[in-house]
C-alpha positions in Angstrom: -0.4 16.6 20.9 -3.1 15.4 23.0 -5.1 18.6 22.5 -5.0 18.0 18.9 -6.0 14.5 19.1 -8.8 14.9 21.8 -9.9 18.1 18.7 -10.3 15.1 16.2 -12.3 12.8 18.8 -14.3 15.3 19.6 -15.2 17.0 16.5 -13.7 14.8 13.9 -10.8 17.7 12.2 -8.4 20.1 13.4 -6.5 23.3 11.9 -3.0 23.6 11.6 -2.1 26.8 10.4 1.8 26.0 9.4 3.3 22.8 8.5 4.6 23.4 4.9 7.8 25.6 3.4 7.1 28.4 0.8 9.8 26.8 -0.6 8.4 22.6 0.2 5.0 24.5 -2.1 7.2 25.8 -4.8 8.5 22.0 -4.9 5.6 20.6 -4.8 2.9 22.9 -7.7 5.7 22.3 -9.9 5.5 18.7 -9.7 2.0 18.2 -9.6 1.6 21.1 -12.8 3.4 18.1 -15.1 1.6 15.2 -13.5 -1.1 14.2 -15.4 -4.6 15.2 -14.5 -8.0 16.4 -15.0 -9.1 19.2 -14.9 -10.2 20.7 -11.1 -8.2 17.4 -9.9 -5.6 14.7 -9.5 -6.0 11.3 -8.5 -3.3 8.5 -7.9 -1.0 10.7 -7.0 0.5 7.6 -4.4 2.2 7.1 -7.6 4.7 10.3 -8.1 7.9 10.0 -5.9 7.4 13.3 -4.8 3.9 12.8 -3.0 5.5 9.5 -2.1 8.0 11.4 -0.4 5.8 13.7 1.2 3.6 11.1 2.7 6.7 9.8 4.4 7.2 13.3 5.8 7.9 13.4 10.0 5.8 16.5 10.6 3.0 14.6 8.8 3.7 11.6 11.0 4.3 13.1 14.1 0.3 14.7 13.1 -0.8 10.6 12.6 1.0 8.5 14.4 -0.9 9.9 17.7 -4.0 9.2 15.9 -3.4 6.1 14.4 -0.6 4.2 16.0 3.3 3.6 14.7 2.0 1.3 11.7 -0.8 3.8 9.8 -0.2 4.1 6.0 -1.1 6.3 3.5 -3.9 4.2 0.9 -5.1 7.0 -1.4 -3.9 10.4 -2.2 -5.8 13.3 -4.1 -5.5 16.8 -5.5 -8.6 19.1 -5.4 -8.3 21.8 -7.1 -10.6 25.3 -7.7 -10.1 27.6 -10.8 -12.5 30.0 -13.0 -12.5 26.7 -15.2 -13.4 24.3 -12.8 -15.2 26.0 -10.1 -16.6 23.1 -8.5 -19.1 22.5 -5.6 -19.9 19.3 -3.4 -23.0 19.5 -1.4 -22.7 17.3 1.9 -21.8 14.5 2.5 -19.9 11.9 3.8 -15.6 10.5 2.6 -17.4 6.6 2.5 -15.2 4.8 -0.9 -11.7 3.2 -0.2 -9.2 2.2 -3.1 -8.6 -1.4 -3.6 -6.6 -3.4 -5.4 -8.9 -5.6 -6.9 -12.4 -6.7 -6.4 -14.3 -9.5 -4.8 -17.2 -10.6 -3.2 -16.7 -9.9 0.9 -19.6 -9.2 2.9 -20.0 -5.8 4.0 -18.3 -3.6 1.5 -19.8 -2.8 -1.6 -20.8 -1.1 -3.7 -17.9 -0.9 -6.2 -16.5 1.5 -8.6 -13.2 2.0 -10.9 -12.1 5.6 -10.5 -9.2 6.5 -12.8 -8.6 2.6 -13.2 -8.4 2.6 -9.6 -11.1 -0.2 -7.9 -12.9 1.8 -4.8 -15.5 -0.3 -3.1 -17.1 1.6 0.1 -15.8 -0.4 3.8 -18.0 -1.0 6.4 -18.2 2.1 9.3 -15.2 1.0 11.0 -12.8 0.5 8.6 -13.7 4.3 8.3 -13.0 5.4 11.4 -9.5 4.2 11.2 -8.7 6.7 8.8 -8.1 9.6 8.9 -7.2 12.7 6.3 -4.2 14.7 5.8 -5.5 18.2 3.3 -2.2 20.1 2.9 -2.9 23.4 1.5 -0.5 24.3 -1.9 -2.5 28.0 -1.8 -4.3 29.9 0.5 -7.9 28.7 1.3 -10.0 32.3 2.6 -13.6 32.1 2.6 -14.1 33.6 -1.0 -12.3 30.2 -3.2 -15.0 27.9 -2.1 -13.7 26.4 1.8 -14.5 23.2 3.2 -17.4 23.6 5.3 -18.1 20.9 8.3 -20.4 19.9 10.7 -18.5 18.4 13.8 -19.1 16.0 15.9 -21.1 14.1 12.8 -18.1 11.4 12.2 -19.3 9.7 15.5 -22.8 9.1 13.4 -21.5 6.1 11.6 -22.8 6.3 7.6 -25.2 9.1 7.8 -28.1 8.5 5.4 -29.1 11.1 2.9 -32.6 11.7 4.4 -31.1 12.3 8.0 -28.4 15.3 7.0 -30.5 18.2 6.6 -31.3 16.9 10.4 -28.0 17.5 11.4 -27.6 20.3 9.9 -30.3 22.2 11.6 -28.7 21.7 14.5 -25.2 21.6 14.3 -23.6 25.1 13.3 -21.4 24.4 10.1 -17.4 25.7 10.2 -15.5 27.0 7.8 -11.8 25.7 7.7 -10.2 29.0 6.5 -6.5 27.0 5.9 -3.2 29.7 4.6 -0.9 28.3 2.4 1.6 25.5 3.7 -1.2 24.8 6.5 -3.4 21.5 6.7 -6.9 20.7 7.6 -6.9 17.2 9.5 -10.2 15.1 9.2 -12.2 12.0 9.9 -13.4 10.9 6.7 -17.0 10.0 8.5 -17.1 13.8 9.3 -19.8 15.9 7.2 -18.5 18.4 4.9 -19.1 20.4 2.1 -17.3 23.0 -0.4 -19.2 25.8 -2.2 -18.1 27.2 -6.1 -15.3 30.0 -5.1 -16.9 33.6 -5.6 -13.8 34.6 -6.5 -11.9 31.8 -8.7 -8.3 31.0 -8.4 -6.5 28.4 -7.7 -7.1 26.0 -4.3 -4.6 23.3 -4.5 -5.1 20.5 -1.9 -2.8 17.5 -1.3 -5.7 15.3 0.4 -3.8 11.9 1.9 -5.5 9.5 2.7 -3.5 7.1 6.2 -5.3 4.4 7.2 -4.5 2.3 10.4 -4.9 -1.5 9.6 -6.4 -4.2 7.4 -9.3 -5.2 5.2 -11.3 -7.9 5.3 -9.6 -11.6 3.7 -8.9 -11.5 0.3 -9.0 -7.5 0.1 -5.8 -5.2 0.2 -5.5 -1.7 0.2 -4.4 -0.3 -3.3 -1.4 1.2 -1.9 -0.5 -1.2 0.6 3.1 -1.5 0.9 4.7 0.2 3.6 6.5 2.9 3.4 10.1 3.8 4.8 9.7 5.9 8.4 11.8 9.1 7.6 13.7 10.2 10.8 12.2 12.7 13.3 15.1 15.9 12.3 13.9 14.9 8.2 12.3 17.2 6.3 10.7 17.3 2.5 13.4 20.1 0.7 14.2 21.2 -2.5 16.5 19.0 -4.7 17.2 18.2 -8.0 13.8 19.0 -9.7 12.1 17.1 -6.6 11.1 17.3 -3.1 13.7 14.2 -1.0 13.6 13.6 2.6 17.0 14.9 4.0 18.8 15.5 7.3 
């Protein structure tokens, strides 16, 4: 695990080729298919019990805790998908916003926005530096269906302005993140990343869970701030009663 934490510290990302089983992937796909969402993705997935359970899985905690500590909590979850009807692309950027309970005038926080009924804000870089995204792939992600591309090491530079991004692209070779179905991509939010449209559009479903290790400024709170129950080390997600539940 030290090699994983070292890689995240140095490069800002890491790929775990195998985590979820085929049966777990199938259950998650079924649950997400019945959840409300927009074309190309869904928000607020921590409101779904099946995803909240996923965020407590021992295998995921084993990836997160060596990096952020045992106090790390899931604070936002999204679904990204690419299909022939939603073959989107994203330019080079950093993930700079977090989900909070309500808007307050706090120094260092802003600008503000509302996404799917939830208040979002850009926090100080120190907050983002204490976060980690766990991206679980429910479909094979190859070079033809718009995989994430990253610039290793860019997460160590703090917030990067738009005029600086071309300089980073000139001096740092991009890495294409190929992840098989059931695998995981770990990313630091400040890592510069992009995603092209798929050249062969098909489902590219990714559950994106953000974890944070600390609190926010006085008066602010994470939107999903309640501590989640930590599962025992031998617990796994399994299909039961139409959902995914922790079991021994």
